[in-house]
Every structure is written in structure tokens, then in C-alpha cells.
NUFIDO-199599 format. One record per residue: x, y, z of N, C-alpha, C in turn. Coordinates in steps of 0.001 Angstrom, whole numbers, always signed. Each point is the difference from the previous one (the first is absolute). Example, Ala and Ser with C-alpha at 12.3 -4.5 7.8 and 13.67 -1.06 7.14 Angstrom:
BEGIN
n.c1, n.c2, n.c3, ca.c1, ca.c2, ca.c3, c.c1, c.c2, c.c3
+13190, -5690, +7800, -890, +1190, +0, +900, +1200, +0 $
-350, +1050, -720, +820, +1190, +60, -770, +1090, +730 $
//
This chain:
BEGIN
n.c1, n.c2, n.c3, ca.c1, ca.c2, ca.c3, c.c1, c.c2, c.c3
+12670, +5327, -30325, +499, -136, +1215, -1338, +303, +1131 $
-258, -704, +850, -1244, -294, +848, +673, +565, +1501 $
-1020, +873, +561, +87, +170, +1358, -1212, -359, +636 $
+295, -833, +917, -1208, -775, +894, +26, +466, +1432 $
-148, +1078, +419, -90, +442, +1475, -1523, +2, +380 $
-440, -716, +779, -1345, +159, +273, -400, +344, +1356 $
+679, +780, +538, -375, +439, +1457, -1298, +1076, -248 $
-926, +98, +975, -1183, +970, -208, +673, +1414, +308 $
+887, +155, +881, +367, +1438, -2, +1303, +27, -603 $
+229, +928, -1175, +1552, +18, -732, +802, +625, +993 $
+1229, -74, -437, +1163, +469, +655, +555, -669, +1300 $
+913, +403, +480, +551, -948, +1189, -937, +482, +1379 $
+142, -1141, +775, -805, +174, +1223, +914, -676, +1159 $
-67, +569, +1333, +712, -428, +905, -570, -1277, +585 $
+809, -1054, -41, -418, -1305, +754, +286, -195, +1234 $
-909, -834, +646, +422, -456, +1394, -196, -1535, +83 $
+207, -344, +846, -199, -1550, +344, -1371, -337, +303 $
-1073, +1110, +3, -1208, -381, +632, -1022, +392, -1548 $
+221, -345, -901, -887, -22, -1146, -757, -657, +39 $
-1326, +617, +206, -1170, -650, +361, -1260, -76, -1106 $
+244, +816, -861, -810, +408, -1277, +473, -474, -1135 $
-551, -540, -1286, +399, -189, -1016, +450, +1396, -946 $
+948, -199, -622, +641, +1380, -626, -319, -261, -1441 $
-804, -1165, -554, -277, +5, -1330, -882, -1312, +234 $
-944, -133, -1122, -1001, -1106, +198, +824, -1568, -47 $
+1038, +47, -700, +765, -1253, -26, +1297, -78, +894 $
-61, +955, +848, +1236, -7, +869, -735, -494, +1422 $
+660, -843, +676, -219, -409, +1090, +300, +850, +1442 $
-553, -234, +1274, +364, +458, +994, +1285, -748, +658 $
+633, +303, +1000, +1185, -835, +469, -817, -1305, +419 $
-996, +222, +551, -456, -1432, +744, -600, -775, -1021 $
-385, +440, -1205, -599, -745, -1307, +1510, -930, -465 $
+1076, +577, -160, +1259, -679, -456, +554, -908, +1038 $
-97, +335, +1417, +339, -971, +1135, -674, -1351, -146 $
-1352, +306, -194, -850, -1086, +20, +197, -927, -1139 $
+233, +707, -1272, +249, -776, -1119, +1568, -611, -24 $
+927, +744, +187, +1261, -696, +364, -119, -1163, +929 $
-373, -16, +997, -345, -1246, +1004, -641, -1017, -586 $
-915, +116, -1031, -778, -1013, -318, +338, -657, -1168 $
+783, +404, -859, +575, -420, -1173, +1277, -775, +50 $
+181, -1045, -992, +1152, -518, -171, +1045, +391, -664 $
+1048, +355, +502, +1153, +836, -1094, +1249, -737, -180 $
+572, -270, -1033, +1278, -515, -83, +1033, +749, +489 $
+1523, -471, +216, +731, +954, +99, +310, +1003, -819 $
+18, -341, -1127, +112, +914, -1364, -915, +1167, +137 $
-1374, -98, +344, -1056, +741, +212, +567, +934, +1481 $
+310, -590, +941, +572, +972, +999, +922, +770, -314 $
+1159, -661, -702, +1012, +947, -330, -293, +1144, -900 $
-994, +33, -1008, -676, +946, -553, -332, +1299, +909 $
-998, -442, +962, -455, +973, +829, +997, +570, +821 $
+727, -647, +573, +1184, +595, +702, +904, +865, -899 $
+278, -449, -1091, +1209, +912, -1120, -743, +1168, -111 $
-1529, +101, -225, -779, +1248, -437, -51, +708, +1006 $
-294, -539, +1308, -194, +809, +1219, +1369, +940, +407 $
+1006, -752, -234, +1036, +321, +431, +1021, +871, -1029 $
-576, +48, -1350, +677, +1010, -858, -176, +1213, +308 $
+1233, +1159, -503, -222, +1304, +424, -1313, +451, -581 $
-606, +797, +988, -1231, +734, -244, -1313, -1225, -437 $
+314, -1222, +200, -1099, -1176, -25, -80, +112, -1699 $
+893, +280, -953, -55, -117, -1059, +611, -1038, -768 $
-427, -655, -1055, +701, -1194, -516, -612, -73, -1409 $
+714, -647, -979, -674, -343, -1355, +100, -1579, -83 $
-970, -288, -1037, -259, -1532, -138, +1299, -660, -244 $
+997, +610, -803, +1214, -807, -187, +899, -149, +1402 $
-80, +1051, +946, +488, -178, +1183, -636, -1352, +926 $
-1464, -129, -2, -439, -1060, +466, +149, -1119, -459 $
+365, -38, -1303, +135, -1515, -610, +1465, -153, +125 $
+973, +739, +367, +1428, -267, +484, +193, -420, +1251 $
-1065, +676, +1050, -118, -255, +1374, -292, -1628, +210 $
-576, -546, -994, -347, -1390, +193, +564, -973, -922 $
+1209, +571, -701, +1091, -818, -679, -695, +10, -1679 $
-741, +831, -492, -582, -35, -1159, +579, +1150, -810 $
-214, -27, -1258, +309, +1325, -756, -1241, +338, -876 $
-300, +1417, -95, -859, +489, -724, -1044, +654, +736 $
-898, +1045, -380, -773, +626, +695, -1298, -575, -390 $
-205, -730, -985, -1379, -673, -96, -208, -1243, +1118 $
+1240, -780, +86, -305, -1192, +1114, -93, +875, +1310 $
+969, +971, +414, -241, +632, +1276, -1444, +677, +355 $
-434, +555, -1060, -1458, +617, +227, -1076, -1076, +25 $
+143, -1052, -833, -928, -1041, +37, -38, -807, +1240 $
+1151, -299, +490, +177, -535, +1379, -669, +619, +983 $
+372, +1551, -4, -488, +749, +1194, -1342, +160, -269 $
-753, +83, -963, -1470, -11, -571, -669, -1034, +680 $
+650, -1394, -97, -508, -1080, +530, -175, +269, +1380 $
+814, +146, +672, +306, +344, +1341, -1116, +1049, +403 $
-47, +947, -708, -699, +1279, +563, -1655, -464, -69 $
-347, -889, -986, -1420, -729, -132, -275, -662, +1023 $
+960, -674, +416, -238, -909, +1375, -238, +907, +1153 $
+786, +1057, +95, -252, +981, +1255, -1240, +829, -329 $
-122, +389, -1302, -1250, +743, +116, -1352, -836, +126 $
-227, -1275, -597, -1229, -785, +624, -43, -261, +1351 $
+1361, -445, +739, -266, -34, +1383, -344, +1194, +834 $
+373, +1205, -666, -257, +1071, +641, -1493, +565, -319 $
-890, -804, -960, -1049, +673, -588, +78, +1367, -705 $
+1116, +108, -747, +23, +1166, -709, -424, +249, -1580 $
-845, +843, -473, +41, -125, -1355, +1020, +371, -724 $
+176, -560, -1295, +904, +557, -794, -32, +1394, -735 $
+927, +735, -198, -305, +1048, -809, -396, -95, -1129 $
-733, +885, -523, -617, -30, -1597, +1303, +550, -839 $
+608, -732, -889, +943, +248, -729, +86, -708, -1543 $
+588, +367, -882, +194, -614, -1295, +1187, -723, +117 $
+771, -402, +1014, +1045, -837, +217, -287, -1452, +215 $
+792, -954, -74, -237, -1209, +104, -473, -317, +1641 $
-530, -1217, +252, -478, -31, +1246, +1020, -24, +1250 $
+1104, -628, -559, +985, -16, +1186, +473, +1084, +287 $
+297, +907, -1191, +449, +1298, +485, -984, +930, +731 $
-1664, -103, -337, -737, +783, +893, +86, -440, +1351 $
-32, -1171, +520, +420, -617, +1210, +979, +565, +631 $
+1200, +286, -580, +993, +800, +686, -372, +1406, +704 $
-858, +576, -667, -332, +1253, +538, -888, -128, +1134 $
-174, -1174, +616, -527, -148, +1581, +1125, +88, +760 $
+1256, -92, -500, +1196, -19, +851, +812, +1439, -250 $
+103, +587, -1054, +793, +889, -455, -776, +907, -1080 $
+422, +1148, -39, -316, +871, -1207, +1110, -78, -1137 $
-350, -45, -1178, +1002, -77, -1047, -257, +542, -1022 $
+1184, +338, -738, +193, +746, -1335, +726, -882, -1034 $
-559, +39, -1165, +882, -1041, -884, +1197, +937, -518 $
+1206, -563, -96, +1048, +586, -830, -66, +125, -1439 $
+974, +479, -611, +96, +74, -1307, +97, -1330, -646 $
+497, -950, +808, +69, -1662, -340, -1321, -439, +383 $
-11, -1463, +113, -1241, -416, +171, +353, -220, +1673 $
+652, +341, +945, +131, +93, +1198, -830, +869, +609 $
-263, +1, +1349, -858, +750, +754, +800, +212, +1225 $
-254, +1302, +533, +797, +424, +1273, -1245, +117, +785 $
+363, -678, +1576, -1075, -272, +661, +373, +943, +1334 $
-846, +538, +674, +97, +607, +1450, -1032, -480, +939 $
+682, -1123, +834, -758, -611, +941, -902, +934, +929 $
-1205, -398, +207, -904, +986, +946, +624, -245, +1368 $
-163, +1100, +645, +488, -332, +1584, -873, -736, +785 $
-1135, -347, -359, -1048, -835, +704, +691, -1508, +100 $
+486, -85, -1021, +486, -1494, -523, +1350, -61, +749 $
+787, +879, +92, +1460, -11, +864, -700, -150, +1271 $
-593, +837, +631, -497, -102, +1532, -599, -1568, +64 $
-709, -493, -845, -652, -1273, +334, +1173, -1143, +93 $
+1237, +262, -1226, +1115, -770, -25, +823, -15, +1390 $
+94, +1113, +687, +579, +160, +1262, -630, -501, +1146 $
-1644, +104, -106, -695, -604, +1099, -13, -1436, -117 $
+66, -716, -1081, +261, -1244, -232, +1241, -919, -15 $
+1116, +902, +315, +1424, -102, +94, +438, -679, -1211 $
-500, +222, -1056, +709, -228, -1519, +770, +808, -170 $
+231, +1261, +417, +1085, +888, -190, +486, +117, +1321 $
//
């Protein structure tokens, strides 16, 4: 079971809507995500996944729940589709991928959320506050 939280400062921190510094090398600032979200093309399914994750209690969701959001079944498809979206956002925001031994599409999700692999092949994701704020500013949420 892997735990992939990559913030530079461990533990909880107080968030504000004025996050102006990066909290990890692969985690953007609110304005980075706003710029990226405004510049990429997204399908309605991709928007639905972003909304579902942002609105989930505690901003926590699993790959299986992401798949169900878009009418699919299985954590692998949910994580893969979310990872492909995360890659688009990361490239547009000019964010580096975190270094990890997981697949490329899973690595990309860490630009949107911290993750921990569950006992199964599924992952538990907690969306970065910076992403939630950007989704609000772009009126996606």
C-alpha cells in the first residue's frame, strides 16, 4: 500500500483563498490552475469528475467513485481517465510530475490531489485546496 502525499510541510495547514506559493514542487498555485483550466478543452465527463471530487465530503474520493461519476465501473478506469485529465491540466499549468514508481497517469493525479493506495488496486484521493479554489474561480464548481 503506497501513501503519496507530497507537500513540503507535513501535517495539516490552514488554507486561504490567497494561496500564492507552491506547497510542493508538483502542486500549483491557484492562479496556475486557473490559467490551465481556462486554456484546456474538457469534456463534460472530465468536468463532472472535477466537480464530484471538489464537492465530495472532505474533498476525498476514490478511483471507483470517479468512474461511477461518469457512468463507468472500476477503479482502474476512473483513475486512468482522471489521470489523463490531470496530465492536461499539469501541462497547461507547467507543473512537473512528482517522482514515483506508479504509472504516468497516476503520477499526474498528484498535481490535483494527494493519494494513498488502498488494500485493493484503488486509490483514495484528497483534492488540493488550490485546485478547489481554481475550480470556484473558473465557475466549474
